[in-house]
mmCIF file as Biopython writes it, N, C-alpha, C and O atoms, coordinates in Angstrom:
data_model
#
loop_
_atom_site.group_PDB
_atom_site.id
_atom_site.type_symbol
_atom_site.label_atom_id
_atom_site.label_alt_id
_atom_site.label_comp_id
_atom_site.label_asym_id
_atom_site.label_entity_id
_atom_site.label_seq_id
_atom_site.pdbx_PDB_ins_code
_atom_site.Cartn_x
_atom_site.Cartn_y
_atom_site.Cartn_z
_atom_site.occupancy
_atom_site.B_iso_or_equiv
_atom_site.auth_seq_id
_atom_site.auth_asym_id
_atom_site.pdbx_PDB_model_num
ATOM 1   N N  . MET A ? 1  ? -7.293  -33.582 19.619  1.0 0.0 1  A 1 
ATOM 2   C CA . MET A ? 1  ? -7.981  -32.437 19.007  1.0 0.0 1  A 1 
ATOM 3   C C  . MET A ? 1  ? -8.844  -31.763 20.073  1.0 0.0 1  A 1 
ATOM 4   O O  . MET A ? 1  ? -9.880  -32.293 20.474  1.0 0.0 1  A 1 
ATOM 5   N N  . GLN A ? 2  ? -8.413  -30.613 20.517  1.0 0.0 2  A 1 
ATOM 6   C CA . GLN A ? 2  ? -9.138  -29.957 21.604  1.0 0.0 2  A 1 
ATOM 7   C C  . GLN A ? 2  ? -10.396 -29.257 21.103  1.0 0.0 2  A 1 
ATOM 8   O O  . GLN A ? 2  ? -11.462 -29.369 21.708  1.0 0.0 2  A 1 
ATOM 9   N N  . ASN A ? 3  ? -10.262 -28.541 20.001  1.0 0.0 3  A 1 
ATOM 10  C CA . ASN A ? 3  ? -11.396 -27.743 19.531  1.0 0.0 3  A 1 
ATOM 11  C C  . ASN A ? 3  ? -11.734 -28.160 18.106  1.0 0.0 3  A 1 
ATOM 12  O O  . ASN A ? 3  ? -10.954 -27.935 17.181  1.0 0.0 3  A 1 
ATOM 13  N N  . LYS A ? 4  ? -12.902 -28.768 17.938  1.0 0.0 4  A 1 
ATOM 14  C CA . LYS A ? 4  ? -13.288 -29.237 16.606  1.0 0.0 4  A 1 
ATOM 15  C C  . LYS A ? 4  ? -13.571 -28.078 15.658  1.0 0.0 4  A 1 
ATOM 16  O O  . LYS A ? 4  ? -13.448 -28.220 14.442  1.0 0.0 4  A 1 
ATOM 17  N N  . ASN A ? 5  ? -13.947 -26.942 16.212  1.0 0.0 5  A 1 
ATOM 18  C CA . ASN A ? 5  ? -14.323 -25.811 15.368  1.0 0.0 5  A 1 
ATOM 19  C C  . ASN A ? 5  ? -13.157 -24.869 15.074  1.0 0.0 5  A 1 
ATOM 20  O O  . ASN A ? 5  ? -13.360 -23.762 14.576  1.0 0.0 5  A 1 
ATOM 21  N N  . TYR A ? 6  ? -11.928 -25.313 15.385  1.0 0.0 6  A 1 
ATOM 22  C CA . TYR A ? 6  ? -10.777 -24.428 15.210  1.0 0.0 6  A 1 
ATOM 23  C C  . TYR A ? 6  ? -10.627 -24.001 13.749  1.0 0.0 6  A 1 
ATOM 24  O O  . TYR A ? 6  ? -10.555 -22.812 13.438  1.0 0.0 6  A 1 
ATOM 25  N N  . TYR A ? 7  ? -10.581 -25.007 12.851  1.0 0.0 7  A 1 
ATOM 26  C CA . TYR A ? 7  ? -10.379 -24.673 11.443  1.0 0.0 7  A 1 
ATOM 27  C C  . TYR A ? 7  ? -11.584 -23.957 10.866  1.0 0.0 7  A 1 
ATOM 28  O O  . TYR A ? 7  ? -11.451 -23.117 9.977   1.0 0.0 7  A 1 
ATOM 29  N N  . ARG A ? 8  ? -12.769 -24.296 11.378  1.0 0.0 8  A 1 
ATOM 30  C CA . ARG A ? 8  ? -13.966 -23.636 10.878  1.0 0.0 8  A 1 
ATOM 31  C C  . ARG A ? 8  ? -13.955 -22.152 11.266  1.0 0.0 8  A 1 
ATOM 32  O O  . ARG A ? 8  ? -14.457 -21.307 10.524  1.0 0.0 8  A 1 
ATOM 33  N N  . GLU A ? 9  ? -13.377 -21.843 12.439  1.0 0.0 9  A 1 
ATOM 34  C CA . GLU A ? 9  ? -13.367 -20.450 12.892  1.0 0.0 9  A 1 
ATOM 35  C C  . GLU A ? 9  ? -12.285 -19.642 12.194  1.0 0.0 9  A 1 
ATOM 36  O O  . GLU A ? 9  ? -12.534 -18.517 11.761  1.0 0.0 9  A 1 
ATOM 37  N N  . PHE A ? 10 ? -11.084 -20.204 12.080  1.0 0.0 10 A 1 
ATOM 38  C CA . PHE A ? 10 ? -9.947  -19.397 11.660  1.0 0.0 10 A 1 
ATOM 39  C C  . PHE A ? 10 ? -9.631  -19.504 10.176  1.0 0.0 10 A 1 
ATOM 40  O O  . PHE A ? 10 ? -8.835  -18.718 9.662   1.0 0.0 10 A 1 
ATOM 41  N N  . ASN A ? 11 ? -10.231 -20.447 9.484   1.0 0.0 11 A 1 
ATOM 42  C CA . ASN A ? 11 ? -9.988  -20.560 8.050   1.0 0.0 11 A 1 
ATOM 43  C C  . ASN A ? 11 ? -11.244 -20.239 7.259   1.0 0.0 11 A 1 
ATOM 44  O O  . ASN A ? 11 ? -11.520 -20.865 6.236   1.0 0.0 11 A 1 
ATOM 45  N N  . LYS A ? 12 ? -12.001 -19.262 7.736   1.0 0.0 12 A 1 
ATOM 46  C CA . LYS A ? 12 ? -13.191 -18.855 7.000   1.0 0.0 12 A 1 
ATOM 47  C C  . LYS A ? 12 ? -12.772 -18.187 5.696   1.0 0.0 12 A 1 
ATOM 48  O O  . LYS A ? 12 ? -11.767 -17.477 5.665   1.0 0.0 12 A 1 
ATOM 49  N N  . PRO A ? 13 ? -13.521 -18.403 4.628   1.0 0.0 13 A 1 
ATOM 50  C CA . PRO A ? 13 ? -13.203 -17.711 3.373   1.0 0.0 13 A 1 
ATOM 51  C C  . PRO A ? 13 ? -13.368 -16.208 3.537   1.0 0.0 13 A 1 
ATOM 52  O O  . PRO A ? 13 ? -14.301 -15.731 4.183   1.0 0.0 13 A 1 
ATOM 53  N N  . ILE A ? 14 ? -12.448 -15.483 2.942   1.0 0.0 14 A 1 
ATOM 54  C CA . ILE A ? 14 ? -12.461 -14.028 3.072   1.0 0.0 14 A 1 
ATOM 55  C C  . ILE A ? 14 ? -13.541 -13.457 2.158   1.0 0.0 14 A 1 
ATOM 56  O O  . ILE A ? 14 ? -13.727 -13.928 1.036   1.0 0.0 14 A 1 
ATOM 57  N N  . HIS A ? 15 ? -14.246 -12.447 2.640   1.0 0.0 15 A 1 
ATOM 58  C CA . HIS A ? 15 ? -15.235 -11.766 1.802   1.0 0.0 15 A 1 
ATOM 59  C C  . HIS A ? 15 ? -14.494 -10.970 0.735   1.0 0.0 15 A 1 
ATOM 60  O O  . HIS A ? 15 ? -13.801 -9.999  1.038   1.0 0.0 15 A 1 
ATOM 61  N N  . GLN A ? 16 ? -14.649 -11.389 -0.512  1.0 0.0 16 A 1 
ATOM 62  C CA . GLN A ? 16 ? -13.854 -10.838 -1.609  1.0 0.0 16 A 1 
ATOM 63  C C  . GLN A ? 16 ? -14.120 -9.350  -1.821  1.0 0.0 16 A 1 
ATOM 64  O O  . GLN A ? 16 ? -13.188 -8.591  -2.086  1.0 0.0 16 A 1 
ATOM 65  N N  . ASN A ? 17 ? -15.369 -8.928  -1.709  1.0 0.0 17 A 1 
ATOM 66  C CA . ASN A ? 17 ? -15.736 -7.550  -2.026  1.0 0.0 17 A 1 
ATOM 67  C C  . ASN A ? 17 ? -15.007 -6.560  -1.128  1.0 0.0 17 A 1 
ATOM 68  O O  . ASN A ? 17 ? -14.371 -5.619  -1.604  1.0 0.0 17 A 1 
ATOM 69  N N  . HIS A ? 18 ? -15.110 -6.786  0.172   1.0 0.0 18 A 1 
ATOM 70  C CA . HIS A ? 18 ? -14.523 -5.871  1.151   1.0 0.0 18 A 1 
ATOM 71  C C  . HIS A ? 18 ? -13.004 -5.815  1.003   1.0 0.0 18 A 1 
ATOM 72  O O  . HIS A ? 18 ? -12.409 -4.739  1.066   1.0 0.0 18 A 1 
ATOM 73  N N  . VAL A ? 19 ? -12.379 -6.976  0.808   1.0 0.0 19 A 1 
ATOM 74  C CA . VAL A ? 19 ? -10.923 -7.033  0.705   1.0 0.0 19 A 1 
ATOM 75  C C  . VAL A ? 19 ? -10.457 -6.325  -0.562  1.0 0.0 19 A 1 
ATOM 76  O O  . VAL A ? 19 ? -9.454  -5.612  -0.539  1.0 0.0 19 A 1 
ATOM 77  N N  . ASN A ? 20 ? -11.176 -6.514  -1.663  1.0 0.0 20 A 1 
ATOM 78  C CA . ASN A ? 20 ? -10.781 -5.854  -2.900  1.0 0.0 20 A 1 
ATOM 79  C C  . ASN A ? 20 ? -10.867 -4.344  -2.766  1.0 0.0 20 A 1 
ATOM 80  O O  . ASN A ? 20 ? -10.011 -3.624  -3.279  1.0 0.0 20 A 1 
ATOM 81  N N  . MET A ? 21 ? -11.898 -3.857  -2.077  1.0 0.0 21 A 1 
ATOM 82  C CA . MET A ? 21 ? -12.035 -2.417  -1.881  1.0 0.0 21 A 1 
ATOM 83  C C  . MET A ? 21 ? -10.869 -1.884  -1.058  1.0 0.0 21 A 1 
ATOM 84  O O  . MET A ? 21 ? -10.271 -0.870  -1.416  1.0 0.0 21 A 1 
ATOM 85  N N  . ASP A ? 22 ? -10.541 -2.559  0.043   1.0 0.0 22 A 1 
ATOM 86  C CA . ASP A ? 22 ? -9.413  -2.145  0.873   1.0 0.0 22 A 1 
ATOM 87  C C  . ASP A ? 22 ? -8.116  -2.206  0.079   1.0 0.0 22 A 1 
ATOM 88  O O  . ASP A ? 22 ? -7.260  -1.332  0.210   1.0 0.0 22 A 1 
ATOM 89  N N  . ASP A ? 23 ? -7.971  -3.239  -0.744  1.0 0.0 23 A 1 
ATOM 90  C CA . ASP A ? 23 ? -6.750  -3.416  -1.516  1.0 0.0 23 A 1 
ATOM 91  C C  . ASP A ? 23 ? -6.573  -2.276  -2.511  1.0 0.0 23 A 1 
ATOM 92  O O  . ASP A ? 23 ? -5.468  -1.755  -2.665  1.0 0.0 23 A 1 
ATOM 93  N N  . THR A ? 24 ? -7.650  -1.883  -3.186  1.0 0.0 24 A 1 
ATOM 94  C CA . THR A ? 24 ? -7.529  -0.795  -4.156  1.0 0.0 24 A 1 
ATOM 95  C C  . THR A ? 24 ? -7.208  0.516   -3.455  1.0 0.0 24 A 1 
ATOM 96  O O  . THR A ? 24 ? -6.403  1.301   -3.957  1.0 0.0 24 A 1 
ATOM 97  N N  . ILE A ? 25 ? -7.827  0.768   -2.297  1.0 0.0 25 A 1 
ATOM 98  C CA . ILE A ? 25 ? -7.519  1.996   -1.555  1.0 0.0 25 A 1 
ATOM 99  C C  . ILE A ? 25 ? -6.057  1.992   -1.140  1.0 0.0 25 A 1 
ATOM 100 O O  . ILE A ? 25 ? -5.380  3.017   -1.225  1.0 0.0 25 A 1 
ATOM 101 N N  . PHE A ? 26 ? -5.562  0.831   -0.688  1.0 0.0 26 A 1 
ATOM 102 C CA . PHE A ? 26 ? -4.169  0.714   -0.258  1.0 0.0 26 A 1 
ATOM 103 C C  . PHE A ? 26 ? -3.216  0.947   -1.427  1.0 0.0 26 A 1 
ATOM 104 O O  . PHE A ? 26 ? -2.206  1.635   -1.282  1.0 0.0 26 A 1 
ATOM 105 N N  . LYS A ? 27 ? -3.543  0.369   -2.594  1.0 0.0 27 A 1 
ATOM 106 C CA . LYS A ? 27 ? -2.687  0.550   -3.770  1.0 0.0 27 A 1 
ATOM 107 C C  . LYS A ? 27 ? -2.682  2.000   -4.225  1.0 0.0 27 A 1 
ATOM 108 O O  . LYS A ? 27 ? -1.634  2.533   -4.588  1.0 0.0 27 A 1 
ATOM 109 N N  . ILE A ? 28 ? -3.851  2.648   -4.209  1.0 0.0 28 A 1 
ATOM 110 C CA . ILE A ? 28 ? -3.918  4.060   -4.597  1.0 0.0 28 A 1 
ATOM 111 C C  . ILE A ? 28 ? -3.105  4.903   -3.626  1.0 0.0 28 A 1 
ATOM 112 O O  . ILE A ? 28 ? -2.407  5.828   -4.040  1.0 0.0 28 A 1 
ATOM 113 N N  . PHE A ? 29 ? -3.192  4.588   -2.326  1.0 0.0 29 A 1 
ATOM 114 C CA . PHE A ? 29 ? -2.430  5.325   -1.318  1.0 0.0 29 A 1 
ATOM 115 C C  . PHE A ? 29 ? -0.931  5.183   -1.559  1.0 0.0 29 A 1 
ATOM 116 O O  . PHE A ? 29 ? -0.197  6.169   -1.497  1.0 0.0 29 A 1 
ATOM 117 N N  . ILE A ? 30 ? -0.471  3.957   -1.833  1.0 0.0 30 A 1 
ATOM 118 C CA . ILE A ? 30 ? 0.949   3.730   -2.095  1.0 0.0 30 A 1 
ATOM 119 C C  . ILE A ? 30 ? 1.379   4.471   -3.349  1.0 0.0 30 A 1 
ATOM 120 O O  . ILE A ? 30 ? 2.461   5.057   -3.382  1.0 0.0 30 A 1 
ATOM 121 N N  . ALA A ? 31 ? 0.534   4.453   -4.395  1.0 0.0 31 A 1 
ATOM 122 C CA . ALA A ? 31 ? 0.876   5.144   -5.636  1.0 0.0 31 A 1 
ATOM 123 C C  . ALA A ? 31 ? 1.004   6.642   -5.399  1.0 0.0 31 A 1 
ATOM 124 O O  . ALA A ? 31 ? 1.929   7.272   -5.909  1.0 0.0 31 A 1 
ATOM 125 N N  . VAL A ? 32 ? 0.079   7.220   -4.626  1.0 0.0 32 A 1 
ATOM 126 C CA . VAL A ? 32 ? 0.133   8.659   -4.348  1.0 0.0 32 A 1 
ATOM 127 C C  . VAL A ? 32 ? 1.384   8.996   -3.549  1.0 0.0 32 A 1 
ATOM 128 O O  . VAL A ? 32 ? 2.049   9.993   -3.829  1.0 0.0 32 A 1 
ATOM 129 N N  . VAL A ? 33 ? 1.710   8.175   -2.558  1.0 0.0 33 A 1 
ATOM 130 C CA . VAL A ? 33 ? 2.896   8.430   -1.734  1.0 0.0 33 A 1 
ATOM 131 C C  . VAL A ? 33 ? 4.160   8.341   -2.585  1.0 0.0 33 A 1 
ATOM 132 O O  . VAL A ? 33 ? 5.036   9.200   -2.485  1.0 0.0 33 A 1 
ATOM 133 N N  . LEU A ? 34 ? 4.259   7.306   -3.421  1.0 0.0 34 A 1 
ATOM 134 C CA . LEU A ? 34 ? 5.449   7.167   -4.263  1.0 0.0 34 A 1 
ATOM 135 C C  . LEU A ? 34 ? 5.550   8.320   -5.249  1.0 0.0 34 A 1 
ATOM 136 O O  . LEU A ? 34 ? 6.642   8.835   -5.493  1.0 0.0 34 A 1 
ATOM 137 N N  . LEU A ? 35 ? 4.418   8.730   -5.818  1.0 0.0 35 A 1 
ATOM 138 C CA . LEU A ? 35 ? 4.431   9.832   -6.773  1.0 0.0 35 A 1 
ATOM 139 C C  . LEU A ? 35 ? 4.879   11.119  -6.107  1.0 0.0 35 A 1 
ATOM 140 O O  . LEU A ? 35 ? 5.702   11.851  -6.656  1.0 0.0 35 A 1 
ATOM 141 N N  . SER A ? 36 ? 4.341   11.402  -4.922  1.0 0.0 36 A 1 
ATOM 142 C CA . SER A ? 36 ? 4.713   12.645  -4.233  1.0 0.0 36 A 1 
ATOM 143 C C  . SER A ? 36 ? 6.177   12.608  -3.820  1.0 0.0 36 A 1 
ATOM 144 O O  . SER A ? 36 ? 6.872   13.618  -3.931  1.0 0.0 36 A 1 
ATOM 145 N N  . LEU A ? 37 ? 6.658   11.463  -3.345  1.0 0.0 37 A 1 
ATOM 146 C CA . LEU A ? 37 ? 8.063   11.373  -2.951  1.0 0.0 37 A 1 
ATOM 147 C C  . LEU A ? 37 ? 8.982   11.545  -4.149  1.0 0.0 37 A 1 
ATOM 148 O O  . LEU A ? 37 ? 10.014  12.209  -4.046  1.0 0.0 37 A 1 
ATOM 149 N N  . SER A ? 38 ? 8.622   10.955  -5.286  1.0 0.0 38 A 1 
ATOM 150 C CA . SER A ? 38 ? 9.479   11.081  -6.462  1.0 0.0 38 A 1 
ATOM 151 C C  . SER A ? 38 ? 9.479   12.521  -6.965  1.0 0.0 38 A 1 
ATOM 152 O O  . SER A ? 38 ? 10.514  13.023  -7.402  1.0 0.0 38 A 1 
ATOM 153 N N  . LEU A ? 39 ? 8.322   13.189  -6.906  1.0 0.0 39 A 1 
ATOM 154 C CA . LEU A ? 39 ? 8.278   14.588  -7.330  1.0 0.0 39 A 1 
ATOM 155 C C  . LEU A ? 39 ? 9.093   15.468  -6.390  1.0 0.0 39 A 1 
ATOM 156 O O  . LEU A ? 39 ? 9.804   16.368  -6.838  1.0 0.0 39 A 1 
ATOM 157 N N  . LEU A ? 40 ? 8.990   15.211  -5.083  1.0 0.0 40 A 1 
ATOM 158 C CA . LEU A ? 40 ? 9.766   15.986  -4.118  1.0 0.0 40 A 1 
ATOM 159 C C  . LEU A ? 40 ? 11.258  15.759  -4.329  1.0 0.0 40 A 1 
ATOM 160 O O  . LEU A ? 40 ? 12.042  16.708  -4.315  1.0 0.0 40 A 1 
ATOM 161 N N  . SER A ? 41 ? 11.654  14.492  -4.524  1.0 0.0 41 A 1 
ATOM 162 C CA . SER A ? 41 ? 13.073  14.211  -4.699  1.0 0.0 41 A 1 
ATOM 163 C C  . SER A ? 41 ? 13.558  14.798  -6.029  1.0 0.0 41 A 1 
ATOM 164 O O  . SER A ? 41 ? 14.699  15.249  -6.129  1.0 0.0 41 A 1 
ATOM 165 N N  . TYR A ? 42 ? 12.690  14.792  -7.050  1.0 0.0 42 A 1 
ATOM 166 C CA . TYR A ? 42 ? 13.084  15.378  -8.327  1.0 0.0 42 A 1 
ATOM 167 C C  . TYR A ? 42 ? 13.319  16.880  -8.171  1.0 0.0 42 A 1 
ATOM 168 O O  . TYR A ? 42 ? 14.306  17.404  -8.688  1.0 0.0 42 A 1 
ATOM 169 N N  . GLY A ? 43 ? 12.436  17.572  -7.472  1.0 0.0 43 A 1 
ATOM 170 C CA . GLY A ? 43 ? 12.638  18.998  -7.239  1.0 0.0 43 A 1 
ATOM 171 C C  . GLY A ? 43 ? 13.891  19.248  -6.431  1.0 0.0 43 A 1 
ATOM 172 O O  . GLY A ? 43 ? 14.617  20.208  -6.687  1.0 0.0 43 A 1 
ATOM 173 N N  . PHE A ? 44 ? 14.150  18.394  -5.458  1.0 0.0 44 A 1 
ATOM 174 C CA . PHE A ? 44 ? 15.338  18.516  -4.614  1.0 0.0 44 A 1 
ATOM 175 C C  . PHE A ? 44 ? 16.608  18.376  -5.436  1.0 0.0 44 A 1 
ATOM 176 O O  . PHE A ? 44 ? 17.506  19.212  -5.343  1.0 0.0 44 A 1 
ATOM 177 N N  . TRP A ? 45 ? 16.689  17.311  -6.249  1.0 0.0 45 A 1 
ATOM 178 C CA . TRP A ? 45 ? 17.891  17.103  -7.061  1.0 0.0 45 A 1 
ATOM 179 C C  . TRP A ? 45 ? 18.012  18.170  -8.138  1.0 0.0 45 A 1 
ATOM 180 O O  . TRP A ? 45 ? 19.121  18.574  -8.488  1.0 0.0 45 A 1 
ATOM 181 N N  . ASP A ? 46 ? 16.889  18.629  -8.666  1.0 0.0 46 A 1 
ATOM 182 C CA . ASP A ? 46 ? 16.924  19.686  -9.677  1.0 0.0 46 A 1 
ATOM 183 C C  . ASP A ? 46 ? 17.502  20.965  -9.087  1.0 0.0 46 A 1 
ATOM 184 O O  . ASP A ? 46 ? 18.290  21.650  -9.740  1.0 0.0 46 A 1 
ATOM 185 N N  . ALA A ? 47 ? 17.116  21.290  -7.856  1.0 0.0 47 A 1 
ATOM 186 C CA . ALA A ? 47 ? 17.645  22.487  -7.204  1.0 0.0 47 A 1 
ATOM 187 C C  . ALA A ? 47 ? 19.139  22.344  -6.948  1.0 0.0 47 A 1 
ATOM 188 O O  . ALA A ? 47 ? 19.889  23.303  -7.131  1.0 0.0 47 A 1 
ATOM 189 N N  . ILE A ? 48 ? 19.580  21.171  -6.532  1.0 0.0 48 A 1 
ATOM 190 C CA . ILE A ? 48 ? 21.014  20.971  -6.267  1.0 0.0 48 A 1 
ATOM 191 C C  . ILE A ? 48 ? 21.813  21.074  -7.560  1.0 0.0 48 A 1 
ATOM 192 O O  . ILE A ? 48 ? 22.891  21.668  -7.574  1.0 0.0 48 A 1 
ATOM 193 N N  . ILE A ? 49 ? 21.296  20.501  -8.648  1.0 0.0 49 A 1 
ATOM 194 C CA . ILE A ? 49 ? 21.997  20.588  -9.939  1.0 0.0 49 A 1 
ATOM 195 C C  . ILE A ? 49 ? 22.066  22.034  -10.396 1.0 0.0 49 A 1 
ATOM 196 O O  . ILE A ? 49 ? 23.086  22.467  -10.933 1.0 0.0 49 A 1 
ATOM 197 N N  . ASN A ? 50 ? 20.986  22.790  -10.187 1.0 0.0 50 A 1 
ATOM 198 C CA . ASN A ? 50 ? 21.008  24.204  -10.556 1.0 0.0 50 A 1 
ATOM 199 C C  . ASN A ? 50 ? 22.004  24.983  -9.705  1.0 0.0 50 A 1 
ATOM 200 O O  . ASN A ? 50 ? 22.616  25.932  -10.196 1.0 0.0 50 A 1 
ATOM 201 N N  . LEU A ? 51 ? 22.179  24.607  -8.452  1.0 0.0 51 A 1 
ATOM 202 C CA . LEU A ? 51 ? 23.157  25.283  -7.602  1.0 0.0 51 A 1 
ATOM 203 C C  . LEU A ? 51 ? 24.576  25.073  -8.123  1.0 0.0 51 A 1 
ATOM 204 O O  . LEU A ? 51 ? 25.374  26.009  -8.151  1.0 0.0 51 A 1 
ATOM 205 N N  . PHE A ? 52 ? 24.889  23.852  -8.534  1.0 0.0 52 A 1 
ATOM 206 C CA . PHE A ? 52 ? 26.272  23.545  -8.914  1.0 0.0 52 A 1 
ATOM 207 C C  . PHE A ? 52 ? 26.582  23.859  -10.369 1.0 0.0 52 A 1 
ATOM 208 O O  . PHE A ? 52 ? 27.750  23.882  -10.757 1.0 0.0 52 A 1 
ATOM 209 N N  . SER A ? 53 ? 25.555  24.101  -11.183 1.0 0.0 53 A 1 
ATOM 210 C CA . SER A ? 53 ? 25.833  24.357  -12.599 1.0 0.0 53 A 1 
ATOM 211 C C  . SER A ? 53 ? 25.640  25.829  -12.942 1.0 0.0 53 A 1 
ATOM 212 O O  . SER A ? 53 ? 25.831  26.225  -14.092 1.0 0.0 53 A 1 
#
């Protein structure tokens, strides 16, 4: 065992507050991106269907 403090340094408990805040921002970002992409693709397919019909 070279370093007795290895596990103490690298397995520290994560601060729940900060991580939860980052997680919610990340989830909101993913939701916005998916929503915008689905709306863009819907408009795209709607235009193509209107062209062919």
